[in-house]
N, C-alpha and C positions, 0 to 999 in steps of 0.2 A: 377674227377673234376666236371663233370656235376652233379653227384649224390650229392656231397658236396654242390654245389650252390643251388640245389633244396631244401636241408634241411635248408639252412640259410635263404631262402626267407621268409618263414612263420615267422621266428624269427624277421626279420627286419620289417615285416608288423605289428607284435604285438607291437614292440617298437614305430613305427611311429603312430599307433593308440592311444597308451598311451599318446604320446606327444601331439597329437591333442586334446585328452580329457582333459589333464592337462591345455592346453592353454585355452580351452573353459571354464573350471572351474574357472580359474583365471579371465577371462573376466567377468564372471557372478558376481564376487564380487566387481566389480567397476561400477561406474555410466556409463550408456549408454547415450551418448548425444542425444538430440532430432534430428529428421530428418533434413537434410540440408535445407529444405524449411522453417525451424523454426516452431514455434507454434502460433496458433491463438485461443484465447479463448473468448467466449462471456461473458459479464458482465451484471448483472442485479442490478439495484438500489434496496436497501433493502425495499423500499416502493413501488416498481413497482407493478402494478396490484391492488393497493388500491385506493379507491375513495377519493383522496385527491387533493386539489388545490396546485399550486406551492408554495404559501406562507406556507401552512400547512406542506408540505414536508420539507421546510427550517426550520420551527419551530421544527419539530421532530428531524432533524439533529442537530440543536443547543442544544436541550435537551440531546441528546445522547452524544454529545461531551463536555458538560459543565465541568464535573469533569476531563475529559481527558485533556482539554485545560489548566486547572489550574496546574495539576500535571506535564505536559510536561515542563512548564516554570520552575517549581521547580526542576525537574530532571536534568536540565542542570547545576544546581549548586551542587546538592547532589544526588548521586545514593542511592536510598532508599532500605531498606530491608522490605519486606512485605510478607504476606502469612498467612496461618492458624496457623503455629507455626514454630519455628526455631530449633526444636529438632534434626533435621538431619544436621543442619548447612548449609542449602541450601539458598543462597541469590541471588538476581538478581536485576539489575537496572530496572527502569520503562521504558516501551516501548509504542509504539503508541496504537495499538489495536482498537477495536470498530469501524471498517471501515464502509463505506457506500455502498460498492459494493460486490456482491457475484459472485463466479465463480464455475461452475460445474466441478467436476473431479471424478475419481474413484481410489480406493486403494485396493491393495491386489491381490491375485490370487486364485480363480476367483475374478475379480474386483467388488468392492462394491461402488456404486455411493453415493456421498455426496456433499453438497454445503458448500463452505468455504468462510469466509470473506477475501477479498483482502486487504492487509495492506502494504503500502510502508514505514511505520514508525516502523517496527520491522523485525526480521529475522526468527524466529522459524516457521516451518510448524507443525501443530498438529491437531489431532482430538480426540474426546472422545472414550475411549476404554473400553471394558468389561474385567474383572468385575469392575463396577463402584462403588467406595466408596462414591463419592459425585459428581453427574453429573446433569446438567440442562436438561430440555426438549429440544430436537432438532427435526428439521423437517424430518430427515431421520434416519434409524436404526443405533444404536451405533455399531461401528466397533468391530468385534470379532477376535482378532489375531489368535485364535486357529483354525479358519476356513480358514486361508490363508496359502498356501504352500510356499509363498515367504517371510513370516514374520521372522524377527530375531531381537534380542536385540543387542544394541551397547555396547561394552565393555568400561570399565572406562579408558582405556589407548588410546582410539581412538582419532583422531584429532577433530572429531565433539563434543565429550564429553568435550575435553579441550577448545573448542570454546565457550562453555557456560560461562557466566560471573562467575558463581560458580557452581560446580557440586559435587555430592556425590556418592560414590560407595555403593550401597545397597547389602550387602552380601546375604541376603535372595533371592533377585531377580537376583543376579549375573549380574547386569547391571548398567549402568549410570542412575542416577535419577536426575530429573531436577525440578526446580520451575521457572516459567516465569510469571512476573507480568506486568500489563498494566495500562495505565493512567486513566482508569475509575474504578479502584479498582477491576477489574476482574483478575483472575489468572488461570493458568493451571499447574498441577503437575502430574508427572508420570514417565514413563521409556522412555529414548531416544532409538529409534528403527530404523529399516531399512525396507523399503518396495518397491514394484513396484507401481508407480503411472501412471495412464492413463489420458491423456489430450485430450479433444476434441473427446472423444469416440474411438480413434484409435491409438494415439501416446503413447506408453508405454515406460516408463523409469524406469529401475531397480536401486536398490542401493541408493534410496533417504532417507536421514536421516530425521526423524520426531519425534514429541513428541506423545507418546501413553498415553493420559491423563486419569487418573482414579480419580483425584480430581480436579474439575474445578468449580470455584466459580465466582459469579457476574452475572449481567444481560447484559453485553456488547456484548455477542455472541449469544444470544438466537435466532437471526434471521438466524443463520447458524449452521453448525455442526463442527466447527473448524475454523482454520485460516491458510492462506498462506502468509508468510512474504516475501516481495520483497526488504528488506533493503540491506545494503552494506556488512553485515557480512557473515562468512563462512556457517552459518546455513540456509541462505535464499535460496529460490528456484532458483533465478538467478545465485547465486554463485555455487550451487550444480550442476546446468546444465552446468556449465563452459561457460556461456554466458556473454558477455560484453555489450549487448545492449537490451533494451526493451522499449516499448512505450505503452501508452494507449490513447484511444480516447473516450471521454465521451459525450454522447448525452445530450440534455437539460433535466433538471430534470423533466419536464412535458411531455416528449416524451413517449407515451405509445405504439408506434408502433415498434420502432427500438431498437436494443441492442447496448450497448457500447462494446468496444473490447479491448483486451490485446494482444499485439504482442511481441513474444520473439525470439531473435536470428536474423537470416537473414531477417525474415519478417518485423522486426522493421525498417530495412533499405529500403526494397522494397516498403513498404506501403507509404513511403515519396513521391514516384513518383506519387501516386494516390491522394495525399492530396490537390492538387490544380493545376491550369493551368497557373498561372503567373510565372514570372522569379523567380529562386531560391532565389536570393538576396532580392527580394521584399516579398517573402512568409516567409522564415525561419528566426526566431529570436533565436539566440544561445547565451547562457551565461554560465558562469563557475559554476560548482558544488563545493562547499567548504566542508571541513571536520572539524568535531568537535570531538576531542579525548574523550571528556566527554560523547558524545552521538554519537558513531560511526555508528549507523544504519541509521541516518537521512540524507536526501539530503538537504543541505543548499544552498540557493541562495545568490548571491552577489547583494543585493538591494542597490542602491546608491541614489535614490530619487523618488519622485512622482510628477506628474503634474496633476492639476485639471483645466480644461478649458485651458486657455493659460498661466497659472501661475504655475511655479515649486515651490513647497512648500519650504519655507525657514526654515531650522533647522540644527542642528549640525549633521555632518556625523556620529558621534558615535551612533546616534539614530537608525541607520540601521545596524551597524556593529556587527559581532560576536566577542565578547570580549575574551581576553586571559583566563579568568576564566571560559569560556564556556557559559556565559550568552548572551542574546540578539540574534541578527541574525534572519534570516527567513528561515524556511524549506518549501519545496513544499510537499504537502501531499494530497493523493487521499482520505484519510479517514476522513478529516475534511470538513464540508460542506461549510462554508463561510470563507473569509479571515479575519484574526485578525492581527491588528497592535498594537505596543506598544502604551500605552494610550496617551502619549504626541504627538505621530505622528498622531494617530487617531483623537484626538481633533483638531489638526491643520487642518487636511483634512476636518473634519466636518464643521469647521467655513468657510473655503474657498468654500466648496461645497454649503453650505447654502447661501452664499453671491451671488452665481451665479444662484440660483434657484428662479423662480418667484412665487413659491408656499409657503404658510404658513407652518411652522413646526407643525407636529402633536405631541402633548404632552401626548396623552393618554397612550402610551406604550402598546397598545393592541397586537402588533405583536411580541414583544420580541426582536425586532431589535432596535439598538441605534438611528437611524436617519430615520424618516419618514416624509412625507409631505401630507397635505390634498389635495386631487384631486378635481377639479371643477366638476360640474355635467356633463359637456361634455368636456372630455379631449381627444382632437384629435391632432395628430402630435406634441406632447409635446416634447420639446427639453430638453436634460439633458447635463450637462457639460461632456466633454470628460475626460477620466481617463487613464493615462499612468504610467506604472511602469517602472522605469529606472533601469534595471539590467545592470551589467557590459557588455558592448558590445551589448546590446539589449534593445531597447525602445519598450516595449510591450504595444500597445494601445488596450484596451479591448472594445469589442462591448457593447453597452448599455445594452443588455439583459444579459450580464455576470456580471453586478453589480447593476442593478435596478430591483426591483420586485414589482408588483402591487397586492394589495389585494382588489378585487372588493367588498367583503362583508363589509368591513369597509371604503372603499373609500380612501385608502392611497397608496402612492408610497414610497417604502423604499430602502435605500442603503443596499445591502446585504454584509455588513462588520461589524466588531465589534472591541472592544479594548481588549488588553491582557497585561499581565505583565511577563517579563522574556524571552519571545520568541514570534516572529511573525510567522504566518502561511499563506501560499498562498493556499487557499482552492479549493475544486473541482468545486464549482459554478463558480469561475473565470476561470476555465480551460475548461469549456464546449465548445465543437466543436473546440478544438485544439487537434491535434495529438502531444502528449507530449513525446518526444523521449529522453530517458536517455542513454547516452553513457558513460559507466563506465570506459572504457579504456582511454578516453580523458578527463574524468571528466567534461563533458558538458551536458547541457540539451537544447533541441530545442523546440520551439513552432511553430506549423504549422497550420494555419487555415484550417479547413476541415469540411465536412458534415459527421460527425462520423457515422451516421446511414447508409451511403451509401458506406463505405469503405469495 
């Protein structure tokens, strides 16, 4: 009996070891969630470190987002096909793209560092990959999947491949091929793949689906080496990390000392406690996030009115609403510099604003902004009308520095807002020094005043 037991023991140990190895292998094929403490990533404005004034940075942002703004409005009505060609029958609707902030991360094993555009208006995570058929110049070396031990292609039957608006199975590559287009006419095309991503230099997450792009066109991404989508869809970083909450806190556009921050997971909740010292009810303004089936990646706000000074603007409620055909409405977007309002709404705001300003309107158009005033030689303690956005359940009063900008070189003071058609956008200039918390489980977004550079 003793002899028989001793013979069986090694056999059971072998079986047990195989079971452990199989379990570990299975786990390695699935996404590893980020640490319980969540993730914190530093963000840099794309024009950070350049010798530019505040107004010059705004002008550059407006120029970058011009085509994007026009196409986003049109995309709400019609999902467009675009790209170098349609020979492989790959189509995709228009997404945000061309963001204003960069985040540093690393990809592969061993990890290769690169800087990516952060975009809350799209889903796909991607970077340029060798061998490049058509790639733009980027600030870091192009990723070579052959040098990474953790790289793999994603099959055509996978859920992530099916999550693409349209996908094609390339028999030569033996993988899911994609084409993803953006609002500024940029696009990326390549193979949907899987890799290990490292965030903040130490938090590694395996099994992240991303686009390994070998045909990338347009100038919308030249400041970075790819893009990280934070939209609502299955391909976005937030969804793949299986997180339901993230926030970002953007420093002022002219702050050269401090970095903006992105918080993912539990840190997005914990950072709320550090955002201010007053009572929670006084600090936090929370409103609903709406969904648009025609543009499922975007985060829509329920804007119900605007107050200038002491007067709430008088106009039809439909001017702010998201229509059944997918037009109208307002999205909140980290990748658009200034806020854009439907032309009728903007013109009404412009008239009311001007009636309450004691300065003459500047007609030169030198700044590229729609409404500017000529400053007196000595402009001290100049009062401007207050501006309140009335979202459902949240009256958000903006600090003056979040909607007025001075250009000392031309002696003008401008409203950092503009007009649009088809869609309104709540831009990042208006979000400065707010911790903007997206709660995807509750479909809510909260604005919390904060000194973003000190969080």
